[in-house]
C-alpha positions as CSV (number, residue, x, y, z in Angstrom):
1,M,-12.8,-6.3,-3.9
2,H,-9.2,-6.8,-2.8
3,H,-8.0,-6.7,-6.4
4,L,-9.0,-3.0,-6.5
5,V,-6.8,-1.9,-3.6
6,P,-3.7,-1.3,-5.8
7,L,-5.7,1.0,-8.0
8,L,-5.5,3.6,-5.2
9,V,-1.9,4.0,-6.4
10,A,-2.2,3.2,-10.0
11,I,-5.0,5.6,-10.9
12,P,-3.3,8.8,-9.8
13,L,0.0,7.7,-11.2
14,L,-1.6,7.0,-14.5
15,G,-3.3,10.4,-14.4
16,A,0.0,12.0,-13.7
17,A,1.7,10.2,-16.6
18,V,-1.1,11.2,-19.0
19,L,-0.7,14.9,-18.0
20,V,3.1,14.7,-18.3
21,A,2.8,13.1,-21.8
22,V,0.1,15.3,-23.3
23,G,-0.2,18.2,-20.9
24,R,1.8,20.5,-23.2
25,H,-0.9,20.0,-25.8
26,L,-3.8,20.6,-23.5
27,P,-5.3,23.9,-22.5
28,R,-4.9,24.7,-18.8
29,T,-8.5,24.1,-18.0
30,A,-8.5,20.6,-19.5
31,A,-5.4,19.7,-17.5
32,E,-6.9,20.9,-14.2
33,I,-10.2,19.1,-14.9
34,T,-8.3,15.9,-15.6
35,G,-6.6,16.3,-12.2
36,L,-9.9,16.8,-10.4
37,V,-11.5,13.8,-12.1
38,V,-8.6,11.5,-11.3
39,S,-8.2,12.6,-7.7
40,G,-12.0,12.5,-7.2
41,G,-12.3,9.0,-8.7
42,T,-9.5,7.8,-6.5
43,A,-11.3,9.3,-3.5
44,A,-14.5,7.6,-4.4
45,L,-12.8,4.2,-4.8
46,A,-11.1,4.7,-1.4
47,V,-14.4,5.4,0.3
48,V,-16.1,2.4,-1.4
49,L,-13.2,0.1,-0.3
50,L,-13.3,1.5,3.2
51,L,-17.0,0.8,3.5
52,N,-16.2,-2.9,2.6
53,S,-13.0,-3.3,4.6
54,S,-14.3,-5.8,7.1
55,P,-12.7,-8.3,7.0
56,P,-9.4,-6.6,5.9
57,M,-8.3,-7.1,2.3
58,V,-4.8,-8.3,1.4
59,E,-3.6,-8.2,-2.2
60,W,-0.3,-9.5,-3.6
61,V,0.4,-7.1,-6.5
62,G,1.0,-8.9,-9.8
63,A,-0.1,-12.2,-8.4
64,W,3.3,-12.8,-6.8
65,L,1.8,-15.0,-4.1
66,P,3.8,-16.6,-1.3
67,V,5.1,-20.1,-2.0
68,G,5.8,-22.4,0.9
69,G,5.4,-19.4,3.3
70,E,8.1,-17.4,1.5
71,S,7.4,-14.3,-0.6
72,V,9.2,-11.7,-2.7
73,G,6.1,-9.9,-3.9
74,I,4.5,-6.5,-3.1
75,V,1.7,-6.8,-0.5
76,V,-0.8,-4.1,0.1
77,T,-3.3,-4.1,3.0
78,G,-6.8,-2.8,2.9
79,D,-7.9,-2.6,6.5
80,G,-9.8,0.3,8.1
81,P,-6.9,2.5,9.1
82,A,-5.0,2.0,5.8
83,L,-8.0,2.7,3.6
84,G,-9.1,5.5,6.0
85,M,-5.8,7.3,5.5
86,A,-6.0,6.7,1.7
87,A,-9.5,8.2,1.7
88,L,-8.3,11.2,3.7
89,V,-5.3,11.7,1.4
90,S,-7.5,11.5,-1.7
91,L,-10.2,13.8,-0.4
92,L,-7.7,16.4,0.7
93,T,-5.9,16.2,-2.6
94,L,-9.2,16.8,-4.3
95,A,-9.9,19.8,-2.1
96,A,-6.4,21.2,-2.7
97,L,-6.8,20.9,-6.5
98,A,-10.2,22.5,-6.3
99,Y,-8.8,25.3,-4.3
100,S,-6.0,25.8,-6.7
101,W,-8.3,26.0,-9.8
102,R,-6.5,28.6,-12.1
103,Y,-4.6,29.6,-8.9
104,F,-1.1,30.2,-10.1
105,D,0.3,32.4,-12.9
106,E,-0.5,30.9,-16.3
107,P,2.2,28.3,-16.8
108,P,4.3,28.2,-20.0
109,R,2.4,26.1,-22.6
110,S,5.1,23.4,-22.5
111,H,4.4,23.0,-18.7
112,S,0.6,23.0,-18.6
113,G,-0.5,20.5,-16.1
114,A,2.9,20.3,-14.3
115,F,1.5,21.3,-10.9
116,T,-1.5,19.0,-11.2
117,S,0.6,16.0,-12.2
118,L,2.9,16.6,-9.2
119,M,-0.1,16.7,-6.9
120,L,-1.3,13.4,-8.4
121,V,2.1,11.8,-7.8
122,F,2.0,13.1,-4.3
123,Q,-1.4,11.6,-3.8
124,A,-0.4,8.2,-5.2
125,A,2.7,8.1,-3.0
126,M,0.8,8.9,0.2
127,C,-1.9,6.3,-0.7
128,G,0.8,3.8,-1.4
129,F,2.4,4.4,2.0
130,A,-0.9,4.1,3.8
131,I,-1.7,0.7,2.3
132,A,1.8,-0.8,2.0
133,G,2.1,-4.1,3.8
134,D,5.8,-4.6,3.5
135,L,8.5,-2.3,4.8
136,F,10.6,-1.9,1.7
137,N,7.7,-0.8,-0.4
138,A,6.6,1.5,2.4
139,F,10.0,3.0,2.0
140,V,9.6,3.3,-1.7
141,F,6.4,5.2,-1.4
142,F,7.9,7.2,1.5
143,E,10.6,8.4,-0.9
144,L,8.2,9.1,-3.8
145,M,6.1,11.1,-1.4
146,S,9.1,13.1,-0.3
147,V,10.4,13.8,-3.9
148,A,7.0,15.0,-4.9
149,A,6.8,17.2,-1.8
150,Y,10.2,18.7,-2.4
151,A,9.2,19.7,-6.0
152,L,5.9,21.1,-4.8
153,T,7.5,23.1,-2.0
154,G,10.0,24.7,-4.4
155,Y,7.4,25.0,-7.2
156,R,8.0,28.7,-7.5
157,I,11.7,28.3,-8.6
158,D,12.1,32.0,-9.3
159,D,11.8,32.6,-5.5
160,P,15.2,31.9,-3.7
161,K,13.3,31.4,-0.4
162,A,11.2,28.6,-2.0
163,V,14.3,26.9,-3.3
164,Q,16.0,27.1,0.0
165,G,13.0,25.8,1.9
166,A,12.7,22.9,-0.5
167,L,16.4,22.1,-0.2
168,T,16.3,22.1,3.6
169,F,13.2,19.9,3.4
170,G,14.9,17.6,1.0
171,V,18.2,17.2,2.9
172,V,16.6,16.5,6.3
173,N,13.9,14.2,5.0
174,S,16.4,12.3,2.8
175,L,18.6,11.7,5.9
176,G,15.5,10.3,7.6
177,A,14.8,8.1,4.7
178,Y,18.4,6.8,4.7
179,A,18.0,5.9,8.4
180,M,14.8,4.1,7.6
181,L,16.4,2.1,4.8
182,M,19.3,1.1,7.0
183,G,16.8,-0.1,9.7
184,I,14.9,-2.1,7.1
185,G,18.2,-3.7,6.0
186,L,19.0,-4.8,9.5
187,L,15.5,-6.3,9.9
188,Y,15.9,-8.1,6.6
189,A,19.3,-9.4,7.7
190,R,17.8,-10.8,10.9
191,T,14.6,-12.3,9.5
192,G,15.0,-12.6,5.8
193,E,11.6,-11.0,5.4
194,L,10.2,-7.7,4.2
195,A,6.4,-8.1,4.9
196,M,5.7,-6.4,8.2
197,T,3.8,-9.2,9.8
198,K,6.4,-11.7,8.7
199,I,9.2,-9.5,10.1
200,G,7.4,-9.4,13.4
201,R,7.1,-13.2,13.6
202,G,10.8,-13.5,12.5
203,L,11.9,-11.3,15.4
204,D,9.9,-13.3,17.9
205,T,11.4,-16.5,16.6
206,A,14.9,-15.1,16.7
207,A,14.4,-13.7,20.2
208,A,13.6,-17.2,21.5
209,G,17.1,-18.2,20.5
210,H,18.8,-15.1,21.8
211,G,17.0,-14.9,25.1
212,G,15.2,-11.7,24.0
213,P,15.7,-8.7,21.8
214,D,19.3,-7.5,21.3
215,A,21.2,-4.5,20.0
216,L,20.4,-5.2,16.4
217,V,16.6,-5.0,17.1
218,L,17.1,-1.7,19.0
219,A,19.2,-0.2,16.2
220,S,16.6,-1.2,13.6
221,F,13.9,0.3,15.8
222,V,15.7,3.6,16.2
223,L,16.6,3.9,12.5
224,V,13.1,3.1,11.2
225,L,11.3,5.3,13.7
226,T,13.8,8.2,13.1
227,G,12.7,8.2,9.4
228,L,9.0,8.2,10.4
229,L,9.4,10.8,13.1
230,V,11.2,13.1,10.7
231,K,8.2,12.9,8.4
232,A,5.9,13.5,11.4
233,A,8.0,16.6,12.4
234,A,8.4,15.5,16.0
235,V,10.8,17.5,18.1
236,P,13.8,17.6,17.5
237,F,13.2,16.4,14.0
238,H,10.8,19.2,13.2
239,F,13.0,22.1,12.0
240,W,12.3,21.5,8.3
241,L,8.5,21.9,8.7
242,P,8.2,25.7,9.4
243,D,10.8,26.5,6.8
244,A,8.9,24.4,4.2
245,H,5.5,25.7,5.1
246,A,6.6,29.3,4.9
247,V,7.5,29.0,1.2
248,A,5.3,26.2,-0.1
249,P,2.2,27.2,-2.1
250,S,-0.9,27.3,0.1
251,P,-2.6,24.3,-1.6
252,V,0.6,22.3,-1.0
253,C,0.6,23.3,2.7
254,M,-3.0,22.0,2.9
255,L,-1.6,18.5,2.2
256,L,1.7,18.8,4.1
257,S,0.0,19.7,7.4
258,G,-3.3,18.1,6.7
259,V,-2.2,14.6,5.9
260,M,1.5,14.1,5.1
261,V,2.7,14.8,8.7
262,E,0.0,12.6,10.0
263,L,1.2,9.7,7.8
264,G,4.4,9.8,9.8
265,V,2.4,9.2,13.0
266,Y,0.4,6.5,11.3
267,G,3.6,4.9,10.2
268,V,4.9,4.8,13.8
269,W,1.6,3.1,14.9
270,R,1.6,0.6,12.0
271,V,5.2,-0.4,12.2
272,Y,5.3,-0.8,16.0
273,G,2.1,-2.8,16.0
274,T,3.1,-5.2,13.2
275,V,6.9,-5.4,13.6
276,F,8.1,-4.5,17.1
277,A,5.2,-5.2,19.4
278,G,6.0,-8.9,20.0
279,P,8.4,-10.5,22.5
280,G,11.2,-10.1,19.9
281,G,10.6,-6.4,19.6
282,I,10.7,-3.4,21.9
283,P,8.9,-3.7,25.2
284,A,5.7,-1.8,25.5
285,A,6.9,0.2,28.5
286,D,9.9,1.5,26.6
287,L,7.9,2.5,23.6
288,T,5.5,4.3,25.8
289,R,8.3,6.1,27.6
290,A,9.9,7.1,24.2
291,L,6.7,8.3,22.5
292,V,5.1,10.0,25.5
293,T,8.4,11.9,26.3
294,L,9.0,13.0,22.7
295,G,5.2,13.7,22.2
296,A,5.0,15.9,25.3
297,L,8.2,17.8,24.3
298,T,6.9,18.2,20.8
299,A,3.5,19.5,22.0
300,A,5.1,22.0,24.4
301,T,7.8,23.2,22.0
302,G,5.3,23.6,19.1
303,A,2.8,25.5,21.2
304,V,5.4,28.0,22.5
305,M,6.8,28.6,19.1
306,C,3.4,28.9,17.6
307,W,2.4,31.6,20.1
308,Y,5.4,33.8,19.3
309,Q,5.1,33.8,15.5
310,R,3.8,36.7,13.4
311,H,4.3,34.9,10.0
312,I,0.9,33.3,9.8
313,K,2.0,30.3,7.8
314,R,4.8,29.6,10.2
315,L,2.3,30.0,13.1
316,L,0.1,27.3,11.5
317,A,3.1,25.1,10.9
318,Y,4.2,25.2,14.5
319,S,0.6,24.4,15.6
320,T,0.9,21.3,13.4
321,V,4.1,20.4,15.3
322,S,2.3,20.8,18.6
323,H,-0.6,18.7,17.6
324,T,1.7,16.0,16.2
325,G,3.0,15.7,19.8
326,L,-0.5,15.2,21.0
327,F,-1.0,12.4,18.4
328,L,2.2,10.7,19.5
329,V,1.2,10.8,23.1
330,G,-2.2,9.2,22.2
331,I,-0.7,6.3,20.3
332,G,2.2,6.0,22.8
333,V,0.1,5.0,25.7
334,L,-0.7,1.8,23.8
335,T,-4.4,1.4,24.6
336,P,-7.3,0.9,22.2
337,Q,-8.9,4.2,23.5
338,G,-5.6,6.1,22.8
339,D,-5.5,4.8,19.3
340,D,-9.1,5.7,18.7
341,G,-8.7,9.2,20.1
342,A,-5.6,9.8,17.9
343,A,-7.4,8.6,14.8
344,L,-10.4,10.9,15.4
345,Y,-8.0,13.8,16.3
346,I,-6.2,13.3,13.0
347,L,-9.4,13.3,11.0
348,G,-10.6,16.5,12.7
349,H,-7.2,18.2,12.5
350,A,-6.9,17.5,8.8
351,G,-10.0,19.5,8.0
352,V,-9.3,22.3,10.4
353,K,-5.6,22.8,9.4
354,A,-6.3,22.5,5.7
355,A,-9.0,25.1,6.0
356,L,-6.6,27.4,7.9
357,F,-3.9,27.2,5.3
358,A,-6.6,27.8,2.6
359,C,-7.6,31.0,4.5
360,A,-3.9,32.0,4.8
361,G,-3.7,31.7,1.1
362,L,-6.6,34.0,0.7
363,L,-4.8,36.6,2.8
364,L,-1.6,36.2,0.8
365,D,-3.2,36.5,-2.6
366,R,-5.5,39.4,-1.6
367,Y,-3.1,41.5,0.4
368,G,0.4,40.2,-0.6
369,S,1.3,39.4,3.0
370,V,1.0,36.8,5.7
371,D,2.5,39.1,8.4
372,E,0.0,39.4,11.3
373,H,1.4,42.8,12.2
374,A,1.3,44.3,8.7
375,L,-2.2,42.9,8.1
376,H,-3.7,44.5,11.2
377,A,-7.2,45.6,10.4
378,R,-6.7,45.2,6.6
379,A,-9.1,42.3,6.2
380,I,-12.0,43.8,8.1
381,G,-14.3,43.5,5.0
382,Q,-13.6,39.7,4.6
383,R,-16.4,38.5,6.8
384,A,-16.7,35.0,5.4
385,T,-13.0,34.4,5.7
386,A,-13.1,35.8,9.2
387,V,-15.8,33.4,10.3
388,M,-13.9,30.5,8.8
389,F,-10.6,31.5,10.5
390,A,-12.3,32.0,13.8
391,A,-14.2,28.7,13.6
392,A,-11.0,26.9,12.7
393,G,-9.3,28.5,15.7
394,L,-12.0,27.3,18.0
395,G,-11.8,23.8,16.4
396,L,-8.1,23.8,17.0
397,A,-8.7,24.6,20.6
398,G,-11.0,21.6,21.0
399,L,-14.4,23.2,21.0
400,P,-17.2,20.6,21.0
401,P,-18.6,19.2,18.7
402,F,-15.6,19.6,16.3
403,G,-13.8,16.3,15.5
404,T,-10.7,17.8,17.0
405,G,-12.6,18.2,20.2
406,L,-13.9,14.6,20.2
407,G,-10.4,13.2,19.4
408,K,-9.0,15.3,22.1
409,A,-11.6,14.2,24.6
410,V,-11.2,10.5,23.9
411,T,-7.4,10.7,24.0
412,E,-7.5,12.6,27.3
413,E,-9.6,9.8,28.8
414,A,-6.9,7.4,27.6
415,V,-3.8,9.2,28.8
416,G,-5.3,10.5,32.1
417,G,-3.4,12.3,34.9
418,P,-0.9,15.1,34.2
419,L,-0.9,14.4,30.5
420,T,-4.4,15.8,30.3
421,V,-2.9,19.1,31.2
422,V,-0.6,18.9,28.2
423,Y,-3.6,18.4,25.9
424,V,-5.6,21.3,27.4
425,V,-2.7,23.8,27.4
426,A,-1.3,22.9,24.0
427,S,-4.6,23.1,22.3
428,A,-5.5,26.3,24.1
429,I,-2.2,28.0,23.1
430,T,-2.4,27.0,19.4
431,G,-6.1,27.8,19.2
432,G,-5.5,31.1,21.0
433,A,-2.8,32.1,18.5
434,V,-5.2,31.6,15.6
435,L,-7.9,33.5,17.4
436,R,-5.4,36.3,18.1
437,V,-4.7,36.6,14.4
438,T,-8.5,36.6,13.7
439,A,-9.0,39.5,16.2
440,R,-6.2,41.6,14.8
441,V,-6.4,41.0,11.1
442,F,-10.1,40.6,10.5
443,L,-11.6,42.7,13.3
444,G,-8.9,45.3,13.8
445,L,-8.9,44.9,17.6
446,G,-6.2,46.2,19.8
447,P,-3.3,48.5,18.9
448,R,-1.0,47.5,16.1
449,P,1.9,45.5,17.5
450,E,5.4,46.9,17.3
451,D,8.1,45.3,15.2
452,A,10.8,45.2,17.9
453,D,11.6,41.5,17.4
454,A,11.4,41.4,13.6
455,D,15.1,40.6,13.4
456,L,14.5,37.3,15.1
457,E,12.1,35.8,12.6
458,T,10.7,35.9,9.1
459,S,7.8,38.3,9.4
460,G,5.9,37.3,6.2
461,S,5.5,40.9,5.1
462,S,7.7,40.4,2.0
463,E,5.8,37.4,0.6
464,E,4.6,37.6,-3.0
465,P,1.1,36.6,-4.0
466,E,0.9,33.1,-5.5
467,T,-1.6,34.3,-8.1
468,T,-1.0,36.5,-11.2
469,G,-1.2,39.5,-8.9
470,P,-3.1,40.6,-5.8
471,L,-6.7,39.5,-6.1
472,S,-9.4,42.2,-6.3
473,R,-12.0,39.6,-5.7
474,I,-11.6,36.2,-4.1
475,P,-12.9,33.4,-6.4
476,D,-15.8,31.3,-5.1
477,T,-13.8,28.1,-5.2
478,M,-11.2,29.5,-2.8
479,R,-14.0,30.4,-0.3
480,T,-16.0,27.2,-0.8
481,V,-13.1,24.7,-0.2
482,P,-12.2,25.8,3.4
483,A,-15.9,26.0,4.3
484,V,-16.4,22.4,3.1
485,L,-13.3,21.3,5.0
486,L,-14.6,22.9,8.2
487,A,-17.9,21.2,7.7
488,G,-16.1,17.9,7.4
489,A,-14.1,18.5,10.6
490,L,-17.4,19.4,12.4
491,A,-19.1,16.3,11.1
492,V,-16.4,14.0,12.5
493,G,-17.4,15.0,16.0
494,A,-21.1,15.8,15.5
495,V,-22.4,12.8,13.4
496,P,-23.9,10.3,15.8
497,G,-22.1,7.0,15.8
498,F,-19.2,8.1,13.7
499,G,-16.7,8.0,16.5
500,D,-17.6,4.4,17.4
501,L,-17.4,3.5,13.7
502,V,-13.8,4.8,13.5
503,A,-13.0,3.2,16.8
504,R,-14.2,-0.2,15.7
505,S,-12.2,0.0,12.5
506,V,-9.0,1.0,14.3
507,N,-9.4,-1.6,17.0
508,E,-10.0,-4.4,14.5
509,A,-6.7,-3.6,12.9
510,G,-4.5,-2.7,15.8
511,S,-6.0,-3.9,19.0
512,G,-7.0,-7.5,18.3
513,G,-10.7,-6.4,18.1
514,A,-10.7,-5.0,21.7
515,H,-13.6,-2.6,21.9
516,A,-13.3,1.0,23.2
517,S,-16.0,3.6,23.1
518,A,-15.3,6.8,21.3
519,Q,-18.2,9.1,22.3
520,W,-18.6,12.4,23.9
521,T,-18.6,12.3,27.7
522,A,-19.4,15.1,30.2
523,H,-15.7,15.1,31.2
524,G,-14.5,15.4,27.6
525,V,-17.0,18.2,26.9
526,L,-16.0,20.1,30.0
527,L,-12.3,19.9,29.1
528,G,-13.0,21.0,25.6
529,L,-14.9,24.0,26.9
530,V,-12.0,24.8,29.3
531,S,-9.4,24.7,26.6
532,T,-11.6,26.8,24.3
533,A,-12.2,29.4,27.1
534,L,-8.5,29.5,27.8
535,A,-7.8,30.0,24.1
536,V,-10.2,32.9,23.9
537,A,-8.8,34.4,27.1
538,L,-5.2,34.2,25.7
539,A,-6.3,35.7,22.4
540,G,-8.0,38.6,24.3
541,L,-4.9,39.2,26.5
542,A,-2.6,39.2,23.5
543,V,-4.8,41.7,21.6
544,T,-5.1,44.1,24.5
545,R,-1.5,43.6,25.7
546,P,0.6,43.2,22.5
547,H,3.8,42.7,24.6
548,W,2.4,39.2,25.4
549,T,3.3,38.1,21.9
550,A,6.9,39.3,22.1
551,A,9.2,36.5,23.0
552,P,10.6,36.7,26.5
553,E,14.3,36.3,27.2
554,W,13.9,32.6,28.1
555,G,12.2,32.0,24.8
556,R,14.6,33.7,22.5
557,P,17.2,30.8,22.5
558,L,14.4,28.4,21.5
559,R,13.5,30.6,18.5
560,R,17.1,30.9,17.5
561,L,17.3,27.1,17.1
562,Q,15.2,27.6,13.9
563,S,18.3,29.0,12.3
564,G,17.6,28.1,8.7
565,H,21.0,26.4,8.4
566,V,20.6,22.8,7.3
567,G,23.7,21.7,9.1
568,D,22.1,22.7,12.4
569,Y,19.0,20.7,11.6
570,V,21.1,17.6,10.7
571,A,22.9,17.9,14.1
572,W,19.5,18.0,15.8
573,L,18.3,15.0,13.8
574,L,21.3,13.0,15.1
575,L,20.7,14.1,18.6
576,G,17.0,13.1,18.3
577,A,18.0,9.6,17.1
578,T,20.4,9.2,20.0
579,A,17.7,10.3,22.4
580,L,15.2,7.9,20.9
581,G,17.7,5.0,21.4
582,A,18.4,6.1,25.0
583,L,14.7,6.1,25.8
584,A,14.3,2.6,24.4
585,L,17.5,1.2,25.9
586,P,16.3,0.1,29.4
587,G,14.2,-2.6,27.9
588,L,17.2,-4.0,26.1
589,L,19.3,-4.0,29.2
590,G,16.5,-5.6,31.1
591,G,16.3,-8.3,28.5
């Protein structure tokens, strides 16, 4: 079945090409059905391949096979993690397209199918990045993914804020891509190879002659990981994410936070394990120090910023930043159990966060606002949406048996010690912020908060609905999709044996087959209940004491860093790359 792996990219690209070519001649319904069929077919193929991914499948596209151990072809890898990410990408794309059924204003006849074709290109690029077995083509898909995301973020080109958010997104991520490309060039100069496994062997061989890794290896490591961490929105590379999420259409946000950011984390895991993990790469202790430090900083910063937001989409974006930090800590400890926990956490988080953005879209299109203050008590009649929003908040906090709770529990066992506190506190704060929104917007609890700090943030009260006008009735598709996503997130943690199945797949690909259990434990359940109880308590305090959500003096400078000026974000990107190099430098000096 290895010959079918490249179809994960080819099918959605072909579907997008067909829509571009004949979309202007199709009615809108036909174009959207085409998108659903193509994305759904790709998802089905990804699941079938995933179920047959042992042993891993390797395919040289176009039959450009290695000769004498040398290769110039495109290699794709079909192991468990790669196909799992491709399946997740495809399923979420299908969900986003179903949610956006007849969602936007009727497009001009000459542009019918434009949004759907962009979504299919986005899907193809993300699938390609997930299965890429060589660094250069991973970069190609990385760039295609970015270009499609820029266009989707600024899809409403008549809105200046959307164009600005897309421009910021484009500049920062393009700089990350340039850094990644320079790092790939350095690796190619050293080894003469582009396939990841071959680069890793080449670095090990070169290190034997140099007495260990040198400055070139460190520079390539910093450059490649900078590009990946920008995509993952790790602090201080994260500033583009809230600005993009605030203006991107809600179906696009479902993919940006649900899977694209997680692909950056997946890229870090994949590239280190295949390229830099040997004796010629970066010592394990230095990678652990770098990722755990950046991850803990990301989790803390994202949680604090999430708590002090009133713009609901920005609030959700910062919660994504915080959870990205938890993912990085999980893979940073470099244990099979940490990898397994991060994988399960990502799966659960994808369903929960996509559902939350879908619910935020319902609020925007029903009431013309995503301002927590302006929406106070306005959605009391939206019971189904209220239940989904509350359930997603509890899932974000780590409530058993959600998949987020299982991933959190397994990762906490792996990291141990003080880092467990980071997981409990970050998940409690982000979950509490969502529950606070639920209590105020859907239940009308507590006094309406004052707008004293409105000058320090974008409130979300001036957002325009993404539909033709405010919806008098929410379509069934827009309610069904978040419900299905939440059910999927719940199944990740509740289906017996699913955790061990994911763990076995991840360990076969990244840990040499080392076995680690990924099941609920009494300790994990207890910590999940503690973080959930803390989230509920924080939400209750915020509702009864509104001043708790007003940023204190010490927090105002942190909020001002999100200035909206792309030059500031570029400066922070350079600072982050420098910090990453400094954290990894001791291993080089020791060598």
